[in-house]
TORMI-402159 format. One line per field, with one value per residue (C-alpha): residue number from 1; x, z, y. Coordinates in steps of 0.1 Angstrom, whole numbers, plus 5000, padded with zeros to 4 digits. Example, Ala and Ser with C-alpha at 12.3 -4.5 7.8 and 13.67 -1.06 7.14 Angstrom:
lumpa = 1:2
c1 = 5123:5137
c3 = 5078:5071
c2 = 4955:4989
% end
This chain:
lumpa = 1:2:3:4:5:6:7:8:9:10:11:12:13:14:15:16:17:18:19:20:21:22:23:24:25:26:27:28:29:30:31:32:33:34:35:36:37:38:39:40:41:42:43:44:45:46:47:48:49:50:51:52:53:54:55:56:57:58:59:60:61:62:63:64:65:66:67:68:69:70:71:72:73:74:75:76:77:78:79:80:81:82:83:84:85:86:87:88:89:90:91:92:93:94:95:96:97:98:99:100:101:102:103:104:105:106:107:108:109:110:111:112:113:114:115:116:117:118:119:120:121:122:123:124:125:126:127:128:129:130:131:132:133:134:135:136:137:138:139:140:141:142:143:144:145:146:147:148:149:150:151:152:153:154:155:156:157:158:159:160:161:162:163:164:165:166:167:168:169:170:171:172:173:174:175:176:177:178:179:180:181:182:183:184:185:186:187:188:189:190:191:192:193:194:195:196:197:198:199:200:201:202:203:204:205:206:207:208:209:210:211:212:213:214:215:216:217:218:219:220:221:222:223:224:225:226:227:228:229:230:231:232:233:234:235:236:237:238:239:240:241:242:243:244:245:246:247:248:249:250:251:252:253:254:255:256:257:258:259:260:261:262:263:264:265:266:267:268:269:270:271:272:273:274:275:276:277:278:279:280:281:282:283:284:285:286:287:288:289:290:291:292:293:294:295:296:297:298:299:300:301:302:303:304:305:306:307:308:309:310:311:312:313:314:315:316:317:318:319:320:321:322:323:324:325:326:327:328:329:330:331
c1 = 1637:1602:1588:1574:1606:1625:1602:1609:1643:1643:1624:1645:1669:1658:1652:1690:1701:1680:1690:1726:1722:1723:1759:1767:1752:1772:1805:1798:1791:1821:1845:1824:1798:1764:1748:1774:1766:1730:1735:1756:1733:1705:1725:1736:1702:1690:1711:1700:1663:1663:1679:1654:1623:1640:1641:1604:1593:1610:1620:1587:1565:1551:1517:1508:1500:1537:1547:1522:1528:1563:1575:1558:1570:1604:1606:1591:1614:1645:1635:1635:1668:1687:1675:1679:1716:1725:1709:1732:1763:1758:1746:1747:1738:1718:1696:1693:1674:1655:1644:1632:1609:1589:1575:1553:1533:1534:1521:1487:1481:1485:1466:1436:1439:1400:1386:1360:1372:1408:1431:1419:1432:1454:1475:1483:1495:1519:1530:1534:1560:1578:1578:1597:1618:1631:1638:1657:1676:1687:1699:1730:1750:1725:1701:1710:1705:1700:1722:1719:1718:1690:1668:1676:1661:1633:1624:1632:1608:1579:1588:1589:1559:1543:1557:1542:1509:1513:1523:1490:1470:1485:1483:1452:1427:1454:1475:1510:1539:1566:1595:1583:1575:1608:1624:1611:1620:1655:1653:1640:1664:1695:1681:1679:1711:1732:1732:1739:1766:1780:1810:1817:1820:1855:1858:1838:1870:1892:1872:1887:1873:1861:1839:1827:1819:1794:1777:1775:1760:1736:1724:1722:1716:1700:1679:1673:1683:1662:1630:1631:1636:1609:1585:1591:1584:1556:1538:1543:1532:1507:1507:1509:1537:1556:1550:1564:1594:1603:1594:1630:1648:1655:1668:1694:1702:1712:1728:1748:1761:1772:1786:1807:1806:1817:1786:1778:1745:1743:1715:1692:1698:1695:1660:1651:1657:1635:1608:1610:1609:1577:1559:1562:1554:1523:1511:1514:1494:1466:1465:1464:1439:1418:1419:1409:1380:1369:1377:1349:1321:1323:1342:1332:1355:1386:1416:1437:1472:1476:1501:1510:1534:1572:1579:1609:1604:1607:1602:1639:1608:1638:1671:1670:1660:1639:1606:1595:1557:1546:1575:1602:1637:1644:1678
c3 = 2706:2706:2696:2664:2654:2662:2638:2613:2617:2613:2582:2566:2578:2558:2527:2528:2532:2501:2481:2490:2479:2440:2442:2467:2436:2408:2428:2438:2399:2389:2403:2405:2378:2382:2387:2415:2431:2432:2443:2472:2481:2485:2502:2529:2532:2538:2566:2591:2581:2585:2620:2629:2618:2642:2668:2665:2666:2645:2611:2604:2614:2576:2566:2533:2520:2531:2512:2480:2479:2487:2456:2424:2445:2450:2413:2401:2426:2415:2380:2391:2409:2375:2354:2382:2386:2352:2348:2377:2360:2333:2341:2372:2405:2405:2370:2384:2416:2399:2371:2391:2410:2383:2399:2423:2390:2375:2400:2406:2369:2370:2404:2385:2357:2350:2376:2367:2380:2368:2387:2382:2351:2375:2382:2346:2347:2372:2350:2324:2342:2351:2313:2307:2338:2323:2289:2305:2328:2298:2279:2297:2286:2254:2237:2222:2221:2254:2273:2279:2316:2317:2295:2317:2347:2328:2322:2358:2370:2345:2364:2397:2391:2380:2411:2435:2422:2422:2463:2468:2447:2458:2498:2499:2525:2538:2569:2558:2583:2563:2580:2569:2534:2527:2541:2513:2487:2498:2497:2461:2454:2464:2446:2415:2412:2424:2395:2369:2393:2401:2378:2392:2428:2433:2427:2456:2476:2454:2460:2481:2514:2498:2476:2502:2521:2494:2494:2533:2530:2504:2522:2557:2559:2528:2531:2567:2587:2566:2564:2601:2609:2586:2598:2634:2623:2599:2629:2649:2621:2594:2561:2545:2566:2562:2525:2523:2539:2523:2491:2495:2484:2448:2463:2485:2457:2435:2465:2474:2436:2435:2468:2472:2436:2419:2396:2384:2376:2343:2341:2322:2344:2372:2358:2350:2388:2399:2377:2388:2425:2417:2393:2418:2449:2432:2416:2450:2466:2438:2441:2478:2481:2454:2472:2506:2488:2474:2509:2520:2498:2506:2508:2475:2457:2478:2458:2474:2476:2488:2460:2460:2490:2477:2466:2467:2478:2474:2461:2483:2493:2511:2493:2468:2500:2513:2520:2513:2528:2509:2490:2499:2487:2461:2449
c2 = 9052:9043:9010:9028:9043:9013:8991:9015:9016:8977:8976:9001:8981:8950:8974:8986:8947:8937:8969:8957:8921:8935:8944:8912:8892:8909:8909:8867:8866:8878:8854:8825:8808:8820:8787:8777:8810:8803:8768:8781:8804:8786:8757:8783:8795:8759:8752:8777:8776:8737:8744:8770:8747:8717:8740:8748:8715:8689:8685:8663:8694:8705:8701:8686:8722:8738:8711:8710:8750:8751:8727:8747:8781:8767:8764:8798:8813:8794:8809:8843:8840:8823:8853:8879:8869:8867:8899:8918:8901:8922:8956:8978:8971:9005:8997:8961:8972:8998:8978:8951:8971:8969:8941:8962:8975:8942:8921:8938:8934:8898:8894:8911:8889:8874:8897:8923:8953:8961:8985:9022:9043:9061:9029:9027:9062:9051:9020:9040:9065:9031:9019:9055:9053:9020:9035:9060:9036:9013:9045:9049:9075:9081:9062:9029:8994:8978:8960:8924:8928:8953:8932:8901:8925:8934:8897:8887:8915:8902:8865:8878:8893:8860:8844:8868:8863:8829:8831:8848:8826:8793:8803:8819:8802:8779:8780:8782:8794:8815:8797:8764:8774:8793:8761:8742:8766:8768:8729:8730:8754:8736:8707:8723:8740:8711:8692:8722:8734:8703:8700:8736:8726:8726:8762:8768:8755:8778:8808:8836:8851:8881:8854:8837:8866:8878:8844:8842:8876:8869:8836:8848:8883:8891:8856:8842:8877:8897:8875:8870:8904:8915:8892:8906:8943:8935:8922:8954:8980:8987:8969:9005:9014:8985:8986:9022:9015:8980:9000:9019:8990:9004:9035:9019:8994:9025:9042:9010:9005:9042:9044:9010:8997:9030:9034:9066:9078:9096:9127:9102:9075:9098:9111:9074:9067:9094:9082:9046:9054:9079:9055:9023:9045:9061:9028:9011:9039:9036:9001:9000:9027:9006:8970:8989:9003:8970:8956:8982:8971:8935:8902:8892:8919:8914:8903:8870:8882:8919:8923:8957:8950:8951:8916:8916:8884:8871:8888:8899:8872:8832:8830:8855:8876:8846:8856:8892:8902:8873:8861:8840:8848:8877:8890
% end
C-alpha cells in the first residue's frame, strides 16, 4: 500500500470511529445518566492526554495562550456534548450523525458574520438542501411533530457551529499545540461535569462490562486515538482531501446505526440521508473554492478559520471526539 493510500485509509478509519460514536453514546446513555456518561468520558480522555503532555515535556509546559483559549473552548465544547448526548439518547444514531453534519454548512455562515463578502448563492442553495434533508430525517415514517432527540441534535449542530467558529477566532495568529489545547478542554469538561454527576458516581461501580466498554471506546478511541491519528494523517495530505474523507462521518454513522444498532431507514429518511450528504459535500466544496479564490486575491480577504473542514470536532474535535481538524472533542 502506498503512503497516499495508507493516509486515506487512516482518515477513513477516523471518520468511521467518529461515526460509530453516536451509537456508543446512545448505548452508554441508556445504561447511565447522561451527565455521568459525560463525566466518565471526559475523565477517561483526560488521563491519557495528561500522560502524553507529560511525556512531551512535562505538565508545566502549557503556554498562557493555550490556557486562556482552552478554558472558554472547554466550556463551549462541554455545551455541545450535553445537547448532543441528550439528543442521541432520544433519536436514532443514524439521524444523530446525519443531522449534526449541518455544522459543516452552518459554520461558514457564522465565521463570515460581520464580513463584507458572504458565501456565494450556491452555498445557500446547498444549505437549503440540508434543511430539506433535516425535515425528511425528522419525518420518519411520515410527517409528524419532530422527535425531541432530532430537535436536540439540530440544536447541537447550531451550538457546535458556534464552537467551531469560536475555535477559529480564538486560535488565529496564536501558536497553540492541538494536544495541549485538547488536554485543557478535557480537564475543563471533567471539572464541569464532576459536581452534577457526583451523586450518580456509585452507578459507575455497578456498571456492567458492556457499558464500560462503550465509555472507554468513546474516551480513548473516539477521542484520544482518533485525534492523534487524524493529526498524523492530515499532515501527510491536502486539506481538501482530508475534508473529503473525514466528511464521510455521517455516512458511517448511518451505516453503524443500521448494521449494529438494528435501525431502519424508511424511504423518506433514506432520501433525507442522501440529500444531507449531497448538501454538505456541495456546501463544503463551494465554501472551499470561494475561500481559495479570496486567498488568491490577497491576505486581507482571507478567513481566519477555514471552517469548511468537518468539525466534528470537535468538532468529533478532544473528548466528544477530541479535536478534529480544528475542534477538540466531538460526539
